[in-house]
mmCIF file of the N, C-alpha and C atoms, coordinates in Angstrom:
data_MODEL
# 
_entry.id   MODEL 
# 
loop_
_atom_site.group_PDB 
_atom_site.id 
_atom_site.type_symbol 
_atom_site.label_atom_id 
_atom_site.label_alt_id 
_atom_site.label_comp_id 
_atom_site.label_asym_id 
_atom_site.label_entity_id 
_atom_site.label_seq_id 
_atom_site.pdbx_PDB_ins_code 
_atom_site.Cartn_x 
_atom_site.Cartn_y 
_atom_site.Cartn_z 
_atom_site.occupancy 
_atom_site.B_iso_or_equiv 
_atom_site.pdbx_formal_charge 
_atom_site.auth_seq_id 
_atom_site.auth_comp_id 
_atom_site.auth_asym_id 
_atom_site.auth_atom_id 
_atom_site.pdbx_PDB_model_num 
ATOM 1   N N  . MET A 1 1  ? 0.095   -4.119  6.052   1.00 0.00 ? 1  MET A N  1 
ATOM 2   C CA . MET A 1 1  ? 0.175   -5.158  5.039   1.00 0.00 ? 1  MET A CA 1 
ATOM 3   C C  . MET A 1 1  ? 1.576   -5.748  5.016   1.00 0.00 ? 1  MET A C  1 
ATOM 4   N N  . PRO A 1 2  ? 1.644   -7.040  4.937   1.00 0.00 ? 2  PRO A N  1 
ATOM 5   C CA . PRO A 1 2  ? 2.977   -7.654  4.845   1.00 0.00 ? 2  PRO A CA 1 
ATOM 6   C C  . PRO A 1 2  ? 3.651   -7.341  3.512   1.00 0.00 ? 2  PRO A C  1 
ATOM 7   N N  . THR A 1 3  ? 4.941   -7.545  3.482   1.00 0.00 ? 3  THR A N  1 
ATOM 8   C CA . THR A 1 3  ? 5.719   -7.261  2.283   1.00 0.00 ? 3  THR A CA 1 
ATOM 9   C C  . THR A 1 3  ? 5.252   -8.090  1.102   1.00 0.00 ? 3  THR A C  1 
ATOM 10  N N  . HIS A 1 4  ? 4.868   -9.354  1.341   1.00 0.00 ? 4  HIS A N  1 
ATOM 11  C CA . HIS A 1 4  ? 4.439   -10.189 0.213   1.00 0.00 ? 4  HIS A CA 1 
ATOM 12  C C  . HIS A 1 4  ? 3.186   -9.634  -0.454  1.00 0.00 ? 4  HIS A C  1 
ATOM 13  N N  . SER A 1 5  ? 2.330   -8.934  0.293   1.00 0.00 ? 5  SER A N  1 
ATOM 14  C CA . SER A 1 5  ? 1.154   -8.304  -0.319  1.00 0.00 ? 5  SER A CA 1 
ATOM 15  C C  . SER A 1 5  ? 1.573   -7.194  -1.267  1.00 0.00 ? 5  SER A C  1 
ATOM 16  N N  . ARG A 1 6  ? 2.592   -6.420  -0.848  1.00 0.00 ? 6  ARG A N  1 
ATOM 17  C CA . ARG A 1 6  ? 3.094   -5.352  -1.704  1.00 0.00 ? 6  ARG A CA 1 
ATOM 18  C C  . ARG A 1 6  ? 3.672   -5.924  -2.981  1.00 0.00 ? 6  ARG A C  1 
ATOM 19  N N  . SER A 1 7  ? 4.487   -6.981  -2.866  1.00 0.00 ? 7  SER A N  1 
ATOM 20  C CA . SER A 1 7  ? 5.108   -7.584  -4.043  1.00 0.00 ? 7  SER A CA 1 
ATOM 21  C C  . SER A 1 7  ? 4.061   -8.186  -4.964  1.00 0.00 ? 7  SER A C  1 
ATOM 22  N N  . ARG A 1 8  ? 3.061   -8.832  -4.384  1.00 0.00 ? 8  ARG A N  1 
ATOM 23  C CA . ARG A 1 8  ? 2.009   -9.437  -5.198  1.00 0.00 ? 8  ARG A CA 1 
ATOM 24  C C  . ARG A 1 8  ? 1.222   -8.363  -5.946  1.00 0.00 ? 8  ARG A C  1 
ATOM 25  N N  . ASN A 1 9  ? 0.969   -7.257  -5.268  1.00 0.00 ? 9  ASN A N  1 
ATOM 26  C CA . ASN A 1 9  ? 0.230   -6.150  -5.886  1.00 0.00 ? 9  ASN A CA 1 
ATOM 27  C C  . ASN A 1 9  ? 0.991   -5.573  -7.070  1.00 0.00 ? 9  ASN A C  1 
ATOM 28  N N  . THR A 1 10 ? 2.315   -5.490  -6.976  1.00 0.00 ? 10 THR A N  1 
ATOM 29  C CA . THR A 1 10 ? 3.092   -4.897  -8.068  1.00 0.00 ? 10 THR A CA 1 
ATOM 30  C C  . THR A 1 10 ? 3.085   -5.762  -9.313  1.00 0.00 ? 10 THR A C  1 
ATOM 31  N N  . ARG A 1 11 ? 2.896   -7.042  -9.156  1.00 0.00 ? 11 ARG A N  1 
ATOM 32  C CA . ARG A 1 11 ? 2.866   -7.927  -10.335 1.00 0.00 ? 11 ARG A CA 1 
ATOM 33  C C  . ARG A 1 11 ? 1.678   -7.634  -11.236 1.00 0.00 ? 11 ARG A C  1 
ATOM 34  N N  . TRP A 1 12 ? 0.602   -7.090  -10.672 1.00 0.00 ? 12 TRP A N  1 
ATOM 35  C CA . TRP A 1 12 ? -0.623  -6.856  -11.444 1.00 0.00 ? 12 TRP A CA 1 
ATOM 36  C C  . TRP A 1 12 ? -0.736  -5.432  -11.965 1.00 0.00 ? 12 TRP A C  1 
ATOM 37  N N  . HIS A 1 13 ? 0.232   -4.583  -11.634 1.00 0.00 ? 13 HIS A N  1 
ATOM 38  C CA . HIS A 1 13 ? 0.204   -3.200  -12.093 1.00 0.00 ? 13 HIS A CA 1 
ATOM 39  C C  . HIS A 1 13 ? 1.422   -2.913  -12.972 1.00 0.00 ? 13 HIS A C  1 
ATOM 40  N N  . PRO A 1 14 ? 1.263   -2.032  -13.935 1.00 0.00 ? 14 PRO A N  1 
ATOM 41  C CA . PRO A 1 14 ? 2.419   -1.662  -14.770 1.00 0.00 ? 14 PRO A CA 1 
ATOM 42  C C  . PRO A 1 14 ? 3.451   -0.907  -13.938 1.00 0.00 ? 14 PRO A C  1 
ATOM 43  N N  . PRO A 1 15 ? 4.702   -0.852  -14.398 1.00 0.00 ? 15 PRO A N  1 
ATOM 44  C CA . PRO A 1 15 ? 5.715   -0.100  -13.646 1.00 0.00 ? 15 PRO A CA 1 
ATOM 45  C C  . PRO A 1 15 ? 5.369   1.392   -13.582 1.00 0.00 ? 15 PRO A C  1 
ATOM 46  N N  . LEU A 1 16 ? 5.979   2.066   -12.650 1.00 0.00 ? 16 LEU A N  1 
ATOM 47  C CA . LEU A 1 16 ? 5.758   3.504   -12.507 1.00 0.00 ? 16 LEU A CA 1 
ATOM 48  C C  . LEU A 1 16 ? 6.228   4.240   -13.763 1.00 0.00 ? 16 LEU A C  1 
ATOM 49  N N  . PRO A 1 17 ? 5.647   5.398   -14.050 1.00 0.00 ? 17 PRO A N  1 
ATOM 50  C CA . PRO A 1 17 ? 6.078   6.176   -15.219 1.00 0.00 ? 17 PRO A CA 1 
ATOM 51  C C  . PRO A 1 17 ? 7.576   6.465   -15.162 1.00 0.00 ? 17 PRO A C  1 
ATOM 52  N N  . GLY A 1 18 ? 8.249   6.240   -16.268 1.00 0.00 ? 18 GLY A N  1 
ATOM 53  C CA . GLY A 1 18 ? 9.679   6.492   -16.362 1.00 0.00 ? 18 GLY A CA 1 
ATOM 54  C C  . GLY A 1 18 ? 10.548  5.306   -15.978 1.00 0.00 ? 18 GLY A C  1 
ATOM 55  N N  . HIS A 1 19 ? 9.949   4.245   -15.430 1.00 0.00 ? 19 HIS A N  1 
ATOM 56  C CA . HIS A 1 19 ? 10.730  3.062   -15.068 1.00 0.00 ? 19 HIS A CA 1 
ATOM 57  C C  . HIS A 1 19 ? 10.823  2.125   -16.265 1.00 0.00 ? 19 HIS A C  1 
ATOM 58  N N  . THR A 1 20 ? 11.990  1.550   -16.464 1.00 0.00 ? 20 THR A N  1 
ATOM 59  C CA . THR A 1 20 ? 12.210  0.714   -17.646 1.00 0.00 ? 20 THR A CA 1 
ATOM 60  C C  . THR A 1 20 ? 12.041  -0.772  -17.365 1.00 0.00 ? 20 THR A C  1 
ATOM 61  N N  . HIS A 1 21 ? 11.921  -1.168  -16.087 1.00 0.00 ? 21 HIS A N  1 
ATOM 62  C CA . HIS A 1 21 ? 11.756  -2.593  -15.792 1.00 0.00 ? 21 HIS A CA 1 
ATOM 63  C C  . HIS A 1 21 ? 10.315  -3.028  -16.046 1.00 0.00 ? 21 HIS A C  1 
ATOM 64  N N  . THR A 1 22 ? 10.090  -4.327  -16.146 1.00 0.00 ? 22 THR A N  1 
ATOM 65  C CA . THR A 1 22 ? 8.751   -4.828  -16.479 1.00 0.00 ? 22 THR A CA 1 
ATOM 66  C C  . THR A 1 22 ? 7.823   -4.835  -15.271 1.00 0.00 ? 22 THR A C  1 
ATOM 67  N N  . SER A 1 23 ? 8.373   -4.865  -14.061 1.00 0.00 ? 23 SER A N  1 
ATOM 68  C CA . SER A 1 23 ? 7.573   -4.875  -12.846 1.00 0.00 ? 23 SER A CA 1 
ATOM 69  C C  . SER A 1 23 ? 8.314   -4.105  -11.770 1.00 0.00 ? 23 SER A C  1 
ATOM 70  N N  . CYS A 1 24 ? 7.587   -3.431  -10.929 1.00 0.00 ? 24 CYS A N  1 
ATOM 71  C CA . CYS A 1 24 ? 8.203   -2.690  -9.822  1.00 0.00 ? 24 CYS A CA 1 
ATOM 72  C C  . CYS A 1 24 ? 8.201   -3.519  -8.535  1.00 0.00 ? 24 CYS A C  1 
ATOM 73  N N  . SER A 1 25 ? 8.163   -4.850  -8.635  1.00 0.00 ? 25 SER A N  1 
ATOM 74  C CA . SER A 1 25 ? 8.068   -5.689  -7.441  1.00 0.00 ? 25 SER A CA 1 
ATOM 75  C C  . SER A 1 25 ? 9.284   -5.577  -6.531  1.00 0.00 ? 25 SER A C  1 
ATOM 76  N N  . THR A 1 26 ? 10.426  -5.156  -7.034  1.00 0.00 ? 26 THR A N  1 
ATOM 77  C CA . THR A 1 26 ? 11.601  -4.956  -6.191  1.00 0.00 ? 26 THR A CA 1 
ATOM 78  C C  . THR A 1 26 ? 12.096  -3.512  -6.270  1.00 0.00 ? 26 THR A C  1 
ATOM 79  N N  . CYS A 1 27 ? 11.228  -2.621  -6.640  1.00 0.00 ? 27 CYS A N  1 
ATOM 80  C CA . CYS A 1 27 ? 11.578  -1.215  -6.867  1.00 0.00 ? 27 CYS A CA 1 
ATOM 81  C C  . CYS A 1 27 ? 11.393  -0.398  -5.583  1.00 0.00 ? 27 CYS A C  1 
ATOM 82  N N  . LEU A 1 28 ? 12.424  0.299   -5.166  1.00 0.00 ? 28 LEU A N  1 
ATOM 83  C CA . LEU A 1 28 ? 12.373  1.113   -3.962  1.00 0.00 ? 28 LEU A CA 1 
ATOM 84  C C  . LEU A 1 28 ? 11.341  2.232   -4.085  1.00 0.00 ? 28 LEU A C  1 
ATOM 85  N N  . HIS A 1 29 ? 11.255  2.878   -5.230  1.00 0.00 ? 29 HIS A N  1 
ATOM 86  C CA . HIS A 1 29 ? 10.302  3.978   -5.402  1.00 0.00 ? 29 HIS A CA 1 
ATOM 87  C C  . HIS A 1 29 ? 8.863   3.495   -5.228  1.00 0.00 ? 29 HIS A C  1 
ATOM 88  N N  . TRP A 1 30 ? 8.546   2.346   -5.810  1.00 0.00 ? 30 TRP A N  1 
ATOM 89  C CA . TRP A 1 30 ? 7.191   1.804   -5.678  1.00 0.00 ? 30 TRP A CA 1 
ATOM 90  C C  . TRP A 1 30 ? 6.922   1.430   -4.222  1.00 0.00 ? 30 TRP A C  1 
ATOM 91  N N  . ALA A 1 31 ? 7.896   0.818   -3.560  1.00 0.00 ? 31 ALA A N  1 
ATOM 92  C CA . ALA A 1 31 ? 7.735   0.423   -2.157  1.00 0.00 ? 31 ALA A CA 1 
ATOM 93  C C  . ALA A 1 31 ? 7.488   1.639   -1.266  1.00 0.00 ? 31 ALA A C  1 
ATOM 94  N N  . LEU A 1 32 ? 8.203   2.725   -1.514  1.00 0.00 ? 32 LEU A N  1 
ATOM 95  C CA . LEU A 1 32 ? 8.007   3.927   -0.704  1.00 0.00 ? 32 LEU A CA 1 
ATOM 96  C C  . LEU A 1 32 ? 6.636   4.552   -0.945  1.00 0.00 ? 32 LEU A C  1 
ATOM 97  N N  . GLN A 1 33 ? 6.152   4.515   -2.178  1.00 0.00 ? 33 GLN A N  1 
ATOM 98  C CA . GLN A 1 33 ? 4.809   5.022   -2.463  1.00 0.00 ? 33 GLN A CA 1 
ATOM 99  C C  . GLN A 1 33 ? 3.754   4.144   -1.794  1.00 0.00 ? 33 GLN A C  1 
ATOM 100 N N  . TRP A 1 34 ? 3.959   2.826   -1.835  1.00 0.00 ? 34 TRP A N  1 
ATOM 101 C CA . TRP A 1 34 ? 3.045   1.881   -1.188  1.00 0.00 ? 34 TRP A CA 1 
ATOM 102 C C  . TRP A 1 34 ? 3.005   2.157   0.314   1.00 0.00 ? 34 TRP A C  1 
ATOM 103 N N  . ARG A 1 35 ? 4.178   2.397   0.916   1.00 0.00 ? 35 ARG A N  1 
ATOM 104 C CA . ARG A 1 35 ? 4.262   2.669   2.347   1.00 0.00 ? 35 ARG A CA 1 
ATOM 105 C C  . ARG A 1 35 ? 3.501   3.938   2.703   1.00 0.00 ? 35 ARG A C  1 
ATOM 106 N N  . GLU A 1 36 ? 3.649   4.976   1.897   1.00 0.00 ? 36 GLU A N  1 
ATOM 107 C CA . GLU A 1 36 ? 2.929   6.226   2.156   1.00 0.00 ? 36 GLU A CA 1 
ATOM 108 C C  . GLU A 1 36 ? 1.417   6.014   2.109   1.00 0.00 ? 36 GLU A C  1 
ATOM 109 N N  . ARG A 1 37 ? 0.956   5.246   1.107   1.00 0.00 ? 37 ARG A N  1 
ATOM 110 C CA . ARG A 1 37 ? -0.486  4.960   1.022   1.00 0.00 ? 37 ARG A CA 1 
ATOM 111 C C  . ARG A 1 37 ? -0.958  4.188   2.244   1.00 0.00 ? 37 ARG A C  1 
ATOM 112 N N  . ALA A 1 38 ? -0.181  3.193   2.679   1.00 0.00 ? 38 ALA A N  1 
ATOM 113 C CA . ALA A 1 38 ? -0.555  2.385   3.840   1.00 0.00 ? 38 ALA A CA 1 
ATOM 114 C C  . ALA A 1 38 ? -0.598  3.246   5.105   1.00 0.00 ? 38 ALA A C  1 
ATOM 115 N N  . LEU A 1 39 ? 0.387   4.112   5.299   1.00 0.00 ? 39 LEU A N  1 
ATOM 116 C CA . LEU A 1 39 ? 0.408   4.967   6.484   1.00 0.00 ? 39 LEU A CA 1 
ATOM 117 C C  . LEU A 1 39 ? -0.730  5.973   6.468   1.00 0.00 ? 39 LEU A C  1 
ATOM 118 N N  . THR A 1 40 ? -1.078  6.471   5.292   1.00 0.00 ? 40 THR A N  1 
ATOM 119 C CA . THR A 1 40 ? -2.202  7.407   5.171   1.00 0.00 ? 40 THR A CA 1 
ATOM 120 C C  . THR A 1 40 ? -3.492  6.743   5.621   1.00 0.00 ? 40 THR A C  1 
ATOM 121 N N  . VAL A 1 41 ? -3.699  5.511   5.204   1.00 0.00 ? 41 VAL A N  1 
ATOM 122 C CA . VAL A 1 41 ? -4.906  4.776   5.600   1.00 0.00 ? 41 VAL A CA 1 
ATOM 123 C C  . VAL A 1 41 ? -4.912  4.536   7.113   1.00 0.00 ? 41 VAL A C  1 
ATOM 124 N N  . LEU A 1 42 ? -3.760  4.180   7.653   1.00 0.00 ? 42 LEU A N  1 
ATOM 125 C CA . LEU A 1 42 ? -3.689  3.903   9.092   1.00 0.00 ? 42 LEU A CA 1 
ATOM 126 C C  . LEU A 1 42 ? -3.937  5.138   9.943   1.00 0.00 ? 42 LEU A C  1 
ATOM 127 N N  . HIS A 1 43 ? -3.523  6.303   9.466   1.00 0.00 ? 43 HIS A N  1 
ATOM 128 C CA . HIS A 1 43 ? -3.664  7.535   10.240  1.00 0.00 ? 43 HIS A CA 1 
ATOM 129 C C  . HIS A 1 43 ? -4.942  8.305   9.918   1.00 0.00 ? 43 HIS A C  1 
ATOM 130 N N  . ALA A 1 44 ? -5.753  7.801   9.012   1.00 0.00 ? 44 ALA A N  1 
ATOM 131 C CA . ALA A 1 44 ? -6.994  8.487   8.656   1.00 0.00 ? 44 ALA A CA 1 
ATOM 132 C C  . ALA A 1 44 ? -7.987  8.392   9.823   1.00 0.00 ? 44 ALA A C  1 
ATOM 133 N N  . PRO A 1 45 ? -8.799  9.426   10.016  1.00 0.00 ? 45 PRO A N  1 
ATOM 134 C CA . PRO A 1 45 ? -9.802  9.365   11.086  1.00 0.00 ? 45 PRO A CA 1 
ATOM 135 C C  . PRO A 1 45 ? -10.813 8.263   10.813  1.00 0.00 ? 45 PRO A C  1 
ATOM 136 N N  . ARG A 1 46 ? -11.222 7.612   11.878  1.00 0.00 ? 46 ARG A N  1 
ATOM 137 C CA . ARG A 1 46 ? -12.204 6.533   11.760  1.00 0.00 ? 46 ARG A CA 1 
ATOM 138 C C  . ARG A 1 46 ? -13.310 6.735   12.795  1.00 0.00 ? 46 ARG A C  1 
ATOM 139 N N  . GLN A 1 47 ? -14.461 6.258   12.479  1.00 0.00 ? 47 GLN A N  1 
ATOM 140 C CA . GLN A 1 47 ? -15.577 6.283   13.427  1.00 0.00 ? 47 GLN A CA 1 
ATOM 141 C C  . GLN A 1 47 ? -15.378 5.147   14.415  1.00 0.00 ? 47 GLN A C  1 
ATOM 142 N N  . MET A 1 48 ? -15.285 5.485   15.675  1.00 0.00 ? 48 MET A N  1 
ATOM 143 C CA . MET A 1 48 ? -15.126 4.461   16.705  1.00 0.00 ? 48 MET A CA 1 
ATOM 144 C C  . MET A 1 48 ? -16.510 3.915   17.077  1.00 0.00 ? 48 MET A C  1 
ATOM 145 N N  . THR A 1 49 ? -16.576 2.645   17.358  1.00 0.00 ? 49 THR A N  1 
ATOM 146 C CA . THR A 1 49 ? -17.845 2.051   17.785  1.00 0.00 ? 49 THR A CA 1 
ATOM 147 C C  . THR A 1 49 ? -17.891 2.078   19.307  1.00 0.00 ? 49 THR A C  1 
ATOM 148 N N  . LEU A 1 50 ? -19.036 2.383   19.824  1.00 0.00 ? 50 LEU A N  1 
ATOM 149 C CA . LEU A 1 50 ? -19.239 2.422   21.265  1.00 0.00 ? 50 LEU A CA 1 
ATOM 150 C C  . LEU A 1 50 ? -20.072 1.225   21.689  1.00 0.00 ? 50 LEU A C  1 
ATOM 151 N N  . PRO A 1 51 ? -19.691 0.598   22.786  1.00 0.00 ? 51 PRO A N  1 
ATOM 152 C CA . PRO A 1 51 ? -20.509 -0.512  23.254  1.00 0.00 ? 51 PRO A CA 1 
ATOM 153 C C  . PRO A 1 51 ? -21.868 0.002   23.744  1.00 0.00 ? 51 PRO A C  1 
ATOM 154 N N  . ILE A 1 52 ? -22.896 -0.694  23.390  1.00 0.00 ? 52 ILE A N  1 
ATOM 155 C CA . ILE A 1 52 ? -24.250 -0.296  23.794  1.00 0.00 ? 52 ILE A CA 1 
ATOM 156 C C  . ILE A 1 52 ? -24.698 -1.248  24.896  1.00 0.00 ? 52 ILE A C  1 
ATOM 157 N N  . THR A 1 53 ? -24.971 -0.671  26.045  1.00 0.00 ? 53 THR A N  1 
ATOM 158 C CA . THR A 1 53 ? -25.450 -1.480  27.172  1.00 0.00 ? 53 THR A CA 1 
ATOM 159 C C  . THR A 1 53 ? -26.868 -1.055  27.507  1.00 0.00 ? 53 THR A C  1 
ATOM 160 N N  . PRO A 1 54 ? -27.731 -2.024  27.745  1.00 0.00 ? 54 PRO A N  1 
ATOM 161 C CA . PRO A 1 54 ? -29.127 -1.665  28.063  1.00 0.00 ? 54 PRO A CA 1 
ATOM 162 C C  . PRO A 1 54 ? -29.270 -1.086  29.443  1.00 0.00 ? 54 PRO A C  1 
# 
């Protein structure tokens, strides 16, 4: 996901617990959590499709 997707996503969610700012759109902690979620999805096992030939 591009960085602008991360920033846009933070505008619609409240800040992380303990953060005093109104949005985490420029927050390093939120960005690192977002990165971990993105990497987890990328490294998750997936079912590969096989080409079917008659």
